[in-house]
TIMI-2910 file (N, C-alpha, C, CB; in pm, 1 decimal, decimal comma, always signed):
<rs>
+----------+----------+----------+----------+----------+----------+----------+----------+----------+----------+----------+----------+------+
!      n_x !      n_y !      n_z !     ca_x !     ca_y !     ca_z !      c_x !      c_y !      c_z !     cb_x !     cb_y !     cb_z ! resn !
+----------+----------+----------+----------+----------+----------+----------+----------+----------+----------+----------+----------+------+
!   +597,8 !  +4543,0 !  -2619,6 !   +702,7 !  +4491,3 !  -2532,7 !   +738,8 !  +4349,7 !  -2578,3 !   +657,4 !  +4492,3 !  -2382,9 !  Unk !
!   +864,1 !  +4317,2 !  -2568,4 !   +915,6 !  +4184,4 !  -2602,0 !   +849,7 !  +4079,7 !  -2512,0 !  +1070,7 !  +4179,7 !  -2587,2 !  Unk !
!   +800,0 !  +3971,6 !  -2574,4 !   +731,6 !  +3865,7 !  -2498,1 !   +824,3 !  +3801,0 !  -2395,2 !   +677,4 !  +3758,4 !  -2593,3 !  Unk !
!   +952,5 !  +3780,8 !  -2432,9 !  +1047,6 !  +3721,2 !  -2339,8 !  +1070,3 !  +3809,8 !  -2218,6 !  +1179,6 !  +3694,4 !  -2409,4 !  Unk !
!  +1083,4 !  +3939,7 !  -2242,0 !  +1102,0 !  +4034,6 !  -2132,3 !   +977,2 !  +4040,3 !  -2045,1 !  +1135,6 !  +4174,7 !  -2186,7 !  Unk !
!   +862,0 !  +4038,8 !  -2107,2 !   +736,4 !  +4039,7 !  -2032,9 !   +725,8 !  +3916,4 !  -1942,5 !   +616,9 !  +4045,2 !  -2129,8 !  Unk !
!   +765,7 !  +3801,4 !  -1994,4 !   +762,0 !  +3677,2 !  -1916,0 !   +858,4 !  +3683,0 !  -1798,0 !   +795,8 !  +3556,9 !  -2004,9 !  Unk !
!   +977,7 !  +3736,7 !  -1821,6 !  +1077,2 !  +3748,3 !  -1714,3 !  +1027,6 !  +3844,7 !  -1606,6 !  +1213,7 !  +3796,3 !  -1770,7 !  Unk !
!   +968,5 !  +3954,6 !  -1648,2 !   +912,7 !  +4048,9 !  -1549,2 !   +806,6 !  +3979,2 !  -1463,3 !   +851,0 !  +4173,4 !  -1620,3 !  Unk !
!   +720,7 !  +3900,2 !  -1527,9 !   +616,4 !  +3829,3 !  -1453,5 !   +678,1 !  +3729,0 !  -1356,3 !   +520,6 !  +3757,5 !  -1550,1 !  Unk !
!   +778,7 !  +3655,6 !  -1402,5 !   +842,9 !  +3556,1 !  -1315,7 !   +917,7 !  +3621,6 !  -1200,4 !   +939,0 !  +3469,4 !  -1396,5 !  Unk !
!   +957,4 !  +3746,0 !  -1215,5 !  +1032,5 !  +3817,0 !  -1112,6 !   +943,1 !  +3869,8 !  -1002,1 !  +1109,5 !  +3930,7 !  -1174,1 !  Unk !
!   +813,9 !  +3865,6 !  -1021,5 !   +720,8 !  +3906,6 !   -915,7 !   +719,7 !  +3797,3 !   -810,2 !   +576,0 !  +3932,4 !   -972,1 !  Unk !
!   +758,6 !  +3833,0 !   -690,7 !   +778,1 !  +3732,6 !   -586,9 !   +692,0 !  +3761,6 !   -464,9 !   +924,7 !  +3725,8 !   -546,7 !  Unk !
!   +697,2 !  +3669,6 !   -370,8 !   +624,9 !  +3685,2 !   -245,7 !   +694,0 !  +3780,1 !   -148,7 !   +606,8 !  +3551,5 !   -180,9 !  Unk !
!   +820,8 !  +3803,0 !   -169,1 !   +896,2 !  +3895,0 !    -83,5 !   +908,7 !  +4029,7 !   -154,3 !  +1037,4 !  +3837,1 !    -49,1 !  Unk !
!   +862,0 !  +4134,5 !    -91,0 !   +867,8 !  +4268,2 !   -149,8 !  +1010,6 !  +4307,2 !   -186,7 !   +809,3 !  +4370,7 !    -53,4 !  Unk !
!  +1105,7 !  +4268,4 !   -102,6 !  +1245,6 !  +4301,6 !   -129,2 !  +1290,8 !  +4244,1 !   -263,7 !  +1335,4 !  +4248,9 !    -16,0 !  Unk !
!  +1252,1 !  +4119,2 !   -289,9 !  +1288,1 !  +4057,0 !   -417,2 !  +1219,8 !  +4127,4 !   -533,8 !  +1251,0 !  +3908,4 !   -416,5 !  Unk !
!  +1092,8 !  +4161,6 !   -518,5 !  +1022,5 !  +4235,5 !   -624,0 !  +1099,3 !  +4361,3 !   -661,9 !   +880,0 !  +4272,1 !   -578,8 !  Unk !
!  +1139,7 !  +4435,6 !   -562,7 !  +1207,8 !  +4562,7 !   -586,5 !  +1342,6 !  +4540,8 !   -652,2 !  +1225,2 !  +4639,4 !   -455,8 !  Unk !
!  +1424,9 !  +4455,6 !   -593,5 !  +1561,2 !  +4435,3 !   -643,0 !  +1560,3 !  +4373,4 !   -782,7 !  +1640,5 !  +4346,0 !   -546,3 !  Unk !
!  +1479,9 !  +4269,1 !   -802,1 !  +1476,8 !  +4204,7 !   -933,6 !  +1419,0 !  +4297,6 !  -1039,7 !  +1395,2 !  +4075,6 !   -927,6 !  Unk !
!  +1317,9 !  +4374,9 !  -1004,0 !  +1260,7 !  +4470,7 !  -1098,4 !  +1362,3 !  +4575,4 !  -1141,6 !  +1139,6 !  +4538,8 !  -1037,1 !  Unk !
!  +1437,8 !  +4626,3 !  -1047,4 !  +1542,2 !  +4724,8 !  -1080,7 !  +1650,1 !  +4663,2 !  -1168,7 !  +1605,5 !  +4781,5 !   -952,7 !  Unk !
!  +1687,6 !  +4539,2 !  -1136,8 !  +1788,5 !  +4471,7 !  -1218,3 !  +1739,0 !  +4456,1 !  -1362,6 !  +1823,1 !  +4333,5 !  -1157,9 !  Unk !
!  +1616,0 !  +4413,9 !  -1377,8 !  +1560,4 !  +4396,6 !  -1512,9 !  +1559,6 !  +4530,0 !  -1587,0 !  +1416,8 !  +4338,0 !  -1506,2 !  Unk !
!  +1517,7 !  +4635,8 !  -1520,3 !  +1513,0 !  +4767,4 !  -1584,3 !  +1650,3 !  +4815,3 !  -1629,3 !  +1452,6 !  +4868,7 !  -1489,6 !  Unk !
!  +1752,8 !  +4789,5 !  -1549,6 !  +1885,9 !  +4844,1 !  -1577,6 !  +1976,8 !  +4752,6 !  -1658,5 !  +1952,9 !  +4876,6 !  -1450,0 !  Unk !
!  +1965,6 !  +4619,8 !  -1640,7 !  +2067,7 !  +4531,0 !  -1695,1 !  +2018,8 !  +4416,8 !  -1784,2 !  +2142,3 !  +4473,8 !  -1584,6 !  Unk !
!  +1893,8 !  +4376,5 !  -1772,0 !  +1849,9 !  +4254,2 !  -1839,1 !  +1869,2 !  +4260,8 !  -1990,7 !  +1703,9 !  +4227,3 !  -1807,2 !  Unk !
!  +1838,6 !  +4372,4 !  -2052,1 !  +1847,6 !  +4383,9 !  -2198,4 !  +1990,9 !  +4364,4 !  -2248,9 !  +1795,2 !  +4520,4 !  -2243,6 !  Unk !
!  +2090,7 !  +4392,0 !  -2165,8 !  +2230,4 !  +4377,7 !  -2206,6 !  +2287,0 !  +4237,8 !  -2184,5 !  +2314,3 !  +4476,6 !  -2132,6 !  Unk !
!  +2211,8 !  +4150,0 !  -2121,4 !  +2261,5 !  +4014,7 !  -2095,8 !  +2269,5 !  +3934,9 !  -2225,4 !  +2171,3 !  +3942,2 !  -1994,4 !  Unk !
!  +2373,5 !  +3852,3 !  -2237,1 !  +2378,6 !  +3758,9 !  -2349,3 !  +2290,1 !  +3638,7 !  -2315,7 !  +2526,3 !  +3714,0 !  -2379,5 !  Unk !
!  +2281,9 !  +3543,9 !  -2407,1 !  +2192,8 !  +3429,6 !  -2386,8 !  +2229,5 !  +3350,3 !  -2261,3 !  +2196,7 !  +3338,0 !  -2508,7 !  Unk !
!  +2358,5 !  +3332,3 !  -2235,6 !  +2401,6 !  +3259,1 !  -2115,7 !  +2360,9 !  +3334,2 !  -1989,4 !  +2554,5 !  +3237,0 !  -2117,4 !  Unk !
!  +2372,0 !  +3464,7 !  -1991,8 !  +2331,1 !  +3545,5 !  -1877,2 !  +2182,3 !  +3537,6 !  -1852,3 !  +2371,3 !  +3689,1 !  -1897,6 !  Unk !
!  +2104,8 !  +3538,3 !  -1960,3 !  +1959,7 !  +3526,8 !  -1946,0 !  +1920,6 !  +3389,7 !  -1891,0 !  +1890,6 !  +3551,1 !  -2080,9 !  Unk !
!  +1989,0 !  +3286,2 !  -1934,9 !  +1961,1 !  +3151,7 !  -1882,5 !  +1999,1 !  +3142,6 !  -1735,2 !  +2037,4 !  +3044,7 !  -1963,7 !  Unk !
!  +2110,2 !  +3204,8 !  -1697,0 !  +2151,1 !  +3205,0 !  -1556,7 !  +2048,4 !  +3279,9 !  -1471,1 !  +2291,0 !  +3269,0 !  -1541,2 !  Unk !
!  +1995,7 !  +3390,2 !  -1524,0 !  +1894,1 !  +3465,3 !  -1451,2 !  +1767,2 !  +3381,2 !  -1435,3 !  +1862,3 !  +3597,8 !  -1523,9 !  Unk !
!  +1728,7 !  +3311,0 !  -1540,9 !  +1612,2 !  +3221,4 !  -1533,8 !  +1633,6 !  +3114,7 !  -1426,3 !  +1586,1 !  +3154,5 !  -1671,4 !  Unk !
!  +1756,2 !  +3062,7 !  -1416,8 !  +1786,0 !  +2961,4 !  -1315,1 !  +1771,3 !  +3020,7 !  -1175,1 !  +1928,6 !  +2904,8 !  -1334,6 !  Unk !
!  +1813,0 !  +3145,5 !  -1157,3 !  +1794,5 !  +3210,4 !  -1027,0 !  +1645,7 !  +3226,0 !   -996,5 !  +1864,8 !  +3348,5 !  -1024,1 !  Unk !
!  +1566,6 !  +3258,3 !  -1098,9 !  +1422,9 !  +3275,0 !  -1077,9 !  +1353,8 !  +3143,8 !  -1043,4 !  +1359,2 !  +3335,1 !  -1201,0 !  Unk !
!  +1415,8 !  +3031,6 !  -1075,3 !  +1359,5 !  +2900,6 !  -1040,2 !  +1372,9 !  +2870,8 !   -890,9 !  +1428,1 !  +2790,6 !  -1120,9 !  Unk !
!  +1456,6 !  +2947,1 !   -821,9 !  +1480,6 !  +2922,3 !   -679,1 !  +1364,3 !  +2972,9 !   -594,6 !  +1611,5 !  +2989,4 !   -633,8 !  Unk !
!  +1342,3 !  +2910,9 !   -478,6 !  +1242,7 !  +2963,6 !   -383,9 !  +1286,1 !  +3101,0 !   -332,6 !  +1222,8 !  +2865,5 !   -264,7 !  Unk !
!  +1190,0 !  +3178,9 !   -288,3 !  +1216,0 !  +3317,0 !   -246,9 !  +1322,5 !  +3331,6 !   -138,1 !  +1089,0 !  +3378,3 !   -198,7 !  Unk !
!  +1308,0 !  +3258,9 !    -28,8 !  +1399,6 !  +3281,0 !    +84,0 !  +1544,7 !  +3246,2 !    +51,6 !  +1354,6 !  +3199,8 !   +202,8 !  Unk !
!  +1574,1 !  +3131,9 !     -9,9 !  +1713,4 !  +3105,7 !    -46,0 !  +1767,9 !  +3206,5 !   -148,0 !  +1726,2 !  +2964,9 !   -101,5 !  Unk !
!  +1682,8 !  +3249,5 !   -242,2 !  +1727,8 !  +3348,7 !   -339,7 !  +1760,2 !  +3480,0 !   -270,4 !  +1621,1 !  +3370,6 !   -448,4 !  Unk !
!  +1674,4 !  +3523,6 !   -180,7 !  +1700,1 !  +3648,3 !   -108,4 !  +1826,9 !  +3636,2 !    -23,7 !  +1579,4 !  +3685,0 !    -19,3 !  Unk !
!  +1847,2 !  +3522,5 !    +39,9 !  +1968,9 !  +3502,6 !   +119,4 !  +2093,1 !  +3513,3 !    +31,4 !  +1965,6 !  +3365,5 !   +190,3 !  Unk !
!  +2087,1 !  +3460,7 !    -89,6 !  +2201,6 !  +3470,6 !   -180,6 !  +2224,5 !  +3615,4 !   -222,5 !  +2179,9 !  +3382,1 !   -304,8 !  Unk !
!  +2117,8 !  +3686,9 !   -255,4 !  +2131,7 !  +3826,4 !   -296,2 !  +2183,5 !  +3910,9 !   -180,1 !  +1997,1 !  +3881,6 !   -346,8 !  Unk !
!  +2133,3 !  +3883,8 !    -61,9 !  +2173,9 !  +3960,4 !    +56,2 !  +2310,6 !  +3917,3 !   +109,8 !  +2069,5 !  +3945,9 !   +165,6 !  Unk !
!  +2367,8 !  +3810,9 !    +53,2 !  +2498,3 !  +3763,7 !    +98,7 !  +2491,9 !  +3682,3 !   +225,7 !  +2589,2 !  +3879,1 !   +119,4 !  Unk !
!  +2374,1 !  +3629,9 !   +257,6 !  +2357,6 !  +3552,6 !   +380,5 !  +2346,3 !  +3403,2 !   +356,5 !  +2236,6 !  +3599,8 !   +454,0 !  Unk !
!  +2361,4 !  +3360,9 !   +233,0 !  +2348,8 !  +3217,3 !   +203,0 !  +2464,9 !  +3141,3 !   +264,2 !  +2343,5 !  +3192,6 !    +50,1 !  Unk !
!  +2441,3 !  +3016,0 !   +292,8 !  +2547,7 !  +2931,4 !   +345,6 !  +2661,0 !  +2924,2 !   +244,7 !  +2495,0 !  +2789,8 !   +378,7 !  Unk !
!  +2779,3 !  +2909,6 !   +292,5 !  +2897,2 !  +2909,0 !   +206,1 !  +2888,6 !  +2801,4 !    +97,5 !  +3022,6 !  +2888,0 !   +289,8 !  Unk !
!  +2841,6 !  +2684,3 !   +130,3 !  +2830,5 !  +2577,3 !    +32,0 !  +2735,1 !  +2612,3 !    -81,1 !  +2785,2 !  +2450,2 !    +99,0 !  Unk !
!  +2627,1 !  +2682,8 !    -48,1 !  +2531,6 !  +2725,8 !   -150,7 !  +2597,0 !  +2828,3 !   -241,2 !  +2403,3 !  +2784,3 !    -86,6 !  Unk !
!  +2669,3 !  +2922,1 !   -183,2 !  +2735,8 !  +3025,0 !   -262,5 !  +2842,2 !  +2963,5 !   -353,3 !  +2798,9 !  +3130,6 !   -170,9 !  Unk !
!  +2916,8 !  +2868,0 !   -302,8 !  +3021,3 !  +2805,7 !   -383,0 !  +2963,8 !  +2719,7 !   -494,3 !  +3111,6 !  +2722,1 !   -295,2 !  Unk !
!  +2843,8 !  +2664,1 !   -473,5 !  +2781,7 !  +2579,0 !   -574,8 !  +2720,3 !  +2660,6 !   -689,0 !  +2675,0 !  +2491,6 !   -510,6 !  Unk !
!  +2707,5 !  +2790,1 !   -668,6 !  +2650,5 !  +2875,5 !   -771,7 !  +2750,3 !  +2888,7 !   -885,3 !  +2612,8 !  +3014,6 !   -714,7 !  Unk !
!  +2702,1 !  +2874,8 !  -1007,2 !  +2788,2 !  +2883,4 !  -1124,6 !  +2845,1 !  +3023,8 !  -1139,4 !  +2711,0 !  +2844,0 !  -1250,8 !  Unk !
!  +2956,3 !  +3033,2 !  -1211,3 !  +3023,6 !  +3160,7 !  -1233,0 !  +2932,7 !  +3265,9 !  -1293,3 !  +3142,6 !  +3141,1 !  -1321,5 !  Unk !
!  +2851,6 !  +3226,5 !  -1390,9 !  +2759,3 !  +3320,6 !  -1454,6 !  +2657,0 !  +3371,5 !  -1353,5 !  +2687,8 !  +3254,1 !  -1574,1 !  Unk !
!  +2608,9 !  +3283,0 !  -1267,3 !  +2512,6 !  +3324,0 !  -1165,6 !  +2579,1 !  +3413,6 !  -1061,3 !  +2450,1 !  +3200,9 !  -1098,1 !  Unk !
!  +2704,1 !  +3384,6 !  -1027,3 !  +2775,8 !  +3470,0 !   -932,6 !  +2788,7 !  +3611,5 !   -987,3 !  +2915,0 !  +3412,1 !   -901,9 !  Unk !
!  +2821,5 !  +3622,6 !  -1116,7 !  +2833,2 !  +3754,4 !  -1179,2 !  +2699,1 !  +3827,0 !  -1175,9 !  +2883,4 !  +3741,5 !  -1324,5 !  Unk !
!  +2590,7 !  +3754,4 !  -1201,5 !  +2457,6 !  +3814,7 !  -1195,2 !  +2424,1 !  +3859,9 !  -1054,1 !  +2352,2 !  +3716,3 !  -1244,5 !  Unk !
!  +2455,7 !  +3777,6 !   -956,2 !  +2428,7 !  +3814,4 !   -817,7 !  +2501,5 !  +3943,0 !   -781,2 !  +2470,0 !  +3701,4 !   -723,0 !  Unk !
!  +2623,8 !  +3959,2 !   -828,2 !  +2698,1 !  +4082,7 !   -802,0 !  +2627,3 !  +4203,3 !   -864,4 !  +2842,0 !  +4071,5 !   -856,6 !  Unk !
!  +2580,2 !  +4188,1 !   -988,6 !  +2506,7 !  +4297,3 !  -1053,7 !  +2376,7 !  +4327,3 !   -980,9 !  +2477,5 !  +4262,5 !  -1199,8 !  Unk !
!  +2306,5 !  +4222,3 !   -939,1 !  +2180,9 !  +4242,1 !   -867,9 !  +2205,7 !  +4313,3 !   -736,2 !  +2110,5 !  +4108,1 !   -843,6 !  Unk !
!  +2309,2 !  +4276,7 !   -665,7 !  +2342,2 !  +4341,2 !   -538,1 !  +2375,3 !  +4488,1 !   -556,4 !  +2459,1 !  +4270,4 !   -471,5 !  Unk !
!  +2434,7 !  +4521,7 !   -670,5 !  +2478,2 !  +4659,4 !   -696,4 !  +2363,6 !  +4752,6 !   -734,6 !  +2581,4 !  +4660,3 !   -805,9 !  Unk !
!  +2246,1 !  +4694,2 !   -763,6 !  +2133,6 !  +4778,2 !   -809,5 !  +2075,2 !  +4856,8 !   -696,4 !  +2024,9 !  +4693,8 !   -873,6 !  Unk !
+----------+----------+----------+----------+----------+----------+----------+----------+----------+----------+----------+----------+------+
</rs>
């Protein structure tokens, strides 16, 4: 297995079961097709604490937080939500 993919899978293991499931499915279906900018945006999402990240994925984040998210991250959030 690719070391980078293995590291991302490990970082995607979270304290919230919902995040584990959704992020794991996203990695299985879409991560390999991401370009370098997409992978960096995904890494930035993984740097977030669990609850704010889950709120963003679930569409419950405050409007200011959603608007502050970069375009690449917004596109990723849409893909993650669709999984």
